[in-house]
C-alpha positions as CSV (number, residue, x, y, z in Angstrom):
1,X,53.8,235.0,8.3
2,X,57.1,233.2,8.0
3,X,55.3,230.0,6.8
4,X,53.6,232.1,4.1
5,X,56.9,233.6,3.0
6,X,58.6,230.2,2.9
7,X,55.7,228.7,0.9
8,X,55.9,231.6,-1.6
9,X,59.6,231.1,-2.0
10,X,59.2,227.4,-2.5
11,X,56.5,228.0,-5.1
12,X,58.7,230.5,-6.9
13,X,61.5,228.0,-7.0
14,X,59.2,225.5,-8.7
15,X,57.9,228.0,-11.3
16,X,60.6,227.2,-13.9
17,X,60.0,223.5,-13.6
18,X,56.2,223.9,-13.9
19,X,56.7,226.2,-16.9
20,X,59.0,223.6,-18.6
21,X,56.4,220.9,-18.0
22,X,53.6,223.1,-19.5
23,X,55.8,223.9,-22.4
24,X,56.2,220.2,-23.0
25,X,52.4,220.1,-23.6
26,X,51.3,218.9,-20.1
27,X,48.5,221.2,-19.0
28,X,46.2,219.2,-16.7
29,X,46.6,219.2,-13.0
30,X,47.0,215.4,-12.9
31,X,49.5,215.5,-15.7
32,X,51.6,218.1,-14.0
33,X,51.4,216.1,-10.7
34,X,52.7,213.0,-12.5
35,X,55.5,215.0,-14.2
36,X,56.6,216.5,-10.9
37,X,56.6,213.1,-9.2
38,X,58.5,211.6,-12.1
39,X,61.1,214.3,-11.8
40,X,61.4,213.5,-8.1
41,X,60.4,217.1,-7.1
42,X,59.4,216.9,-3.4
43,X,56.0,218.4,-2.6
44,X,55.7,220.7,0.5
45,X,54.7,217.8,2.8
46,X,56.5,215.0,1.2
47,X,55.1,212.0,-0.7
48,X,53.8,212.3,-4.2
49,X,52.2,215.2,-6.0
50,X,48.4,215.2,-6.4
51,X,46.2,217.4,-8.6
52,X,45.1,219.3,-5.5
53,X,48.7,220.0,-4.5
54,X,49.4,221.3,-8.0
55,X,46.3,223.4,-8.0
56,X,47.4,225.1,-4.7
57,X,50.9,225.6,-6.2
58,X,49.5,227.2,-9.3
59,X,47.2,229.4,-7.2
60,X,50.2,230.6,-5.1
61,X,52.2,231.3,-8.3
62,X,49.3,233.3,-9.9
63,X,48.9,235.3,-6.7
64,X,52.6,236.3,-6.7
């Protein structure tokens, strides 16, 4: 359960960044992934953002 809570908290912390990216006109998963990588936002397991990682992030935000 603590992993889930941490993941939810991490996702919530990224919500404003994702909202800003979307407000800038970037709406595709790939586009959001590129924008997050360019902003040097670290994904949960390190490396670069990928569309699948963004999809999971958005799903977690929608469920919250």
